[in-house]
C-alpha positions in Angstrom: 105.4 59.6 84.8 107.7 58.0 82.1 106.5 56.3 78.9 108.9 54.5 76.6 108.2 55.2 72.9 109.3 54.1 69.5 109.0 57.0 67.1 108.8 56.0 63.5 110.8 57.8 60.8 111.3 57.0 57.1 114.8 55.5 58.0 113.9 53.6 61.1 112.6 53.9 64.7 113.9 56.3 67.3 113.9 55.2 70.9 112.4 57.9 73.2 111.0 58.6 76.6 108.1 60.9 77.3 108.2 62.3 80.9 104.9 64.0 81.8 103.6 65.5 85.0 100.7 63.4 86.5 97.2 64.7 86.8 97.8 67.5 84.2 95.5 67.8 81.2 97.5 70.4 79.3 101.2 71.5 79.6 104.2 72.6 77.6 106.6 70.1 76.1 110.4 70.4 75.8 112.3 68.1 73.3 115.7 67.2 74.7 118.6 66.4 72.5 121.8 64.6 73.6 125.4 65.1 72.3 127.9 63.3 70.2 128.4 59.7 71.4 125.9 60.2 74.2 122.3 59.0 74.6 118.9 60.1 76.1 119.6 58.6 79.5 122.8 60.5 80.3 123.3 63.8 82.1 122.4 66.5 82.1 119.3 65.6 80.1 117.9 63.0 82.6 118.0 65.5 85.5 116.6 68.3 83.4 113.6 66.1 82.5 113.0 65.3 86.2 113.1 68.9 87.1 110.8 69.9 84.3 108.3 67.3 85.4 108.4 68.7 88.9 107.7 72.2 87.5 104.7 71.0 85.4 106.4 70.7 82.1 106.6 67.5 80.0 109.7 66.4 78.1 110.5 64.1 75.3 114.1 62.8 75.1 115.3 60.5 72.4 118.4 58.7 71.0 119.6 60.1 67.6 120.4 57.6 64.8 123.3 55.4 65.6 123.1 56.2 69.3 121.5 54.3 72.2 118.6 52.1 71.1 117.7 54.0 67.9 118.1 52.7 64.3 121.2 52.9 62.3 125.0 52.7 62.7 127.1 55.3 64.4 129.4 55.6 61.4 126.5 56.6 59.1 125.5 59.5 61.4 126.0 63.1 60.4 124.7 66.4 61.8 122.2 66.5 59.0 120.8 63.0 59.7 120.4 64.1 63.3 118.6 67.2 62.1 116.2 65.0 60.1 115.7 62.9 63.3 114.9 65.9 65.4 112.5 67.2 62.8 110.7 63.8 62.7 110.5 63.9 66.6 109.0 67.4 66.5 106.4 66.4 63.9 105.5 63.3 65.9 105.1 65.3 69.2 103.0 68.0 67.5 100.7 65.4 66.1 100.6 62.6 68.7 100.3 64.5 72.0 97.0 66.3 72.4 98.1 67.7 75.8 100.9 69.8 74.4 100.3 73.6 74.6 103.7 74.5 73.1 107.0 72.9 72.1 110.5 74.1 73.1 113.9 72.7 72.3 116.9 72.0 74.4 120.2 70.4 73.3 123.6 69.7 74.7 126.8 69.8 72.7 126.2 68.5 69.1 122.5 68.2 70.2 122.7 72.0 70.9 123.8 72.6 67.3 120.9 70.5 66.0 118.4 72.2 68.3 119.6 75.6 67.1 119.4 74.7 63.4 115.9 73.1 63.9 114.7 76.2 65.6 116.0 78.2 62.7 114.0 76.1 60.3 110.8 75.9 62.3 110.9 79.5 63.5 107.8 80.5 65.5 106.6 76.9 65.8 109.3 76.7 68.6 108.3 78.4 71.8 111.9 78.7 73.3 115.4 77.3 72.8 118.1 76.3 75.2 121.6 75.4 74.1 124.1 73.9 76.5 127.7 73.9 75.4 126.6 74.0 71.8 129.4 72.4 69.7 129.5 74.8 66.8 133.2 74.2 66.7 132.5 71.0 64.8 132.6 72.8 61.5 135.9 74.5 62.2 137.3 71.2 63.5 136.2 69.4 60.3 137.9 72.1 58.2 141.0 71.7 60.2 141.0 67.9 60.2 140.6 67.2 63.9 138.1 65.3 66.0 138.6 64.6 69.7 142.4 65.0 69.3 142.4 62.6 66.3 143.8 64.2 63.1 143.2 63.6 59.4 143.6 65.3 56.0 140.5 67.6 55.8 140.8 67.7 52.0 140.7 64.0 51.8 138.9 62.6 54.9 139.3 58.9 55.7 136.4 56.5 54.9 136.2 56.0 58.6 138.1 57.2 61.7 138.3 55.3 65.1 137.4 57.7 67.9 136.7 56.7 71.5 135.5 53.1 70.5 133.4 54.4 67.6 133.9 54.5 63.9 133.1 57.9 62.5 132.3 57.8 58.8 133.7 60.1 56.0 130.4 61.7 55.4 130.3 63.1 59.0 133.4 65.2 58.1 132.3 66.3 54.6 128.9 67.4 55.9 130.4 69.2 58.9 132.7 71.2 56.6 129.8 72.9 54.9 127.2 73.2 57.7 125.5 76.7 57.8 125.3 76.5 61.6 125.0 80.1 62.6 123.2 81.2 59.4 120.4 78.7 60.0 120.1 79.1 63.7 120.0 82.9 63.4 116.6 82.6 61.6 115.1 81.8 64.9 113.8 85.0 66.6 112.3 83.5 69.7 113.9 83.5 73.2 117.2 81.6 73.5 119.2 80.6 76.6 122.9 79.8 76.1 124.9 78.1 78.9 128.6 77.4 78.5 131.5 76.5 80.8 134.5 78.8 80.6 136.8 75.8 81.2 135.3 73.8 78.3 138.2 72.1 76.6 136.2 70.6 73.8 134.1 73.6 72.6 135.6 77.1 73.5 132.9 79.4 75.0 133.6 81.9 72.2 131.3 79.7 70.1 128.4 80.5 72.4 129.4 84.2 72.4 129.0 84.1 68.6 125.5 82.5 68.9 124.7 85.3 71.3 125.7 87.8 68.7 123.6 86.4 65.9 120.4 85.8 67.8 117.9 88.7 68.2 116.6 87.5 71.6 119.2 85.6 73.7 120.7 85.4 77.1 124.2 84.1 77.7 125.4 82.4 80.9 129.2 81.8 81.0 130.1 79.7 84.1 133.5 79.8 85.7 135.3 76.5 86.4 132.7 74.6 84.4 133.5 71.9 81.8 131.9 70.7 78.6 129.7 68.1 80.3 128.5 70.8 82.8 129.2 68.5 85.7 130.9 70.8 88.1 127.9 73.2 88.7 125.2 70.9 87.4 122.4 72.1 89.8 123.1 75.7 88.7 123.0 74.7 85.0 119.7 72.8 85.5 118.2 75.8 87.4 119.2 78.2 84.7 117.7 76.1 81.9 114.5 75.1 83.7 113.8 78.6 85.1 114.2 80.0 81.6 111.8 77.4 80.1 109.3 78.1 82.9 109.4 81.8 82.1 
């Protein structure tokens, strides 16, 4: 059962979809976070939400600021604004849904970075964490002055950069250069599932290997012949993530 929601935040409303099993009084909830230039209705999140519902688990997926139907302009988005969005969604879910028995996080690509950092901040409030192709490379890319094969001076980033039909603002780069991605994520001591394609040309799988090193309780799945979007072996990816969350 799908319910469209508008989640209020101090900066504006976030468009979201609650997907909940029918005829269930109490169940766990997973908050799903999309990647850079994506939205809540794209894969693999949509299929994961459907599979979770079939296994008796609710999900809440939402558009980050500047994406989909949520507030803001894309050029004003940074990883930190997305972290604020995710925190607001978590607080909303914890307060507004009396059926929830626990809350877990799942994120793909940049959403995986946000999910990891939020888990590190919330610690034991998060039941479990899944990171799919987590894009921790974004800090190194910003330090090297590259984004999606577009190059710029990292010491003097442009006010805006045109990337795949989107303007990316200067603050995105300056924030990315100083993000404590692993330091913050490592503060989460709960169970973590990492899934990464070995043919990922956007985020090398070594970045998931580093996550695996810093977490105290993680499992790492490296998939042969799989890309960043996890589209080649999608059913396997979904099964790994959902089976982990069910456990």
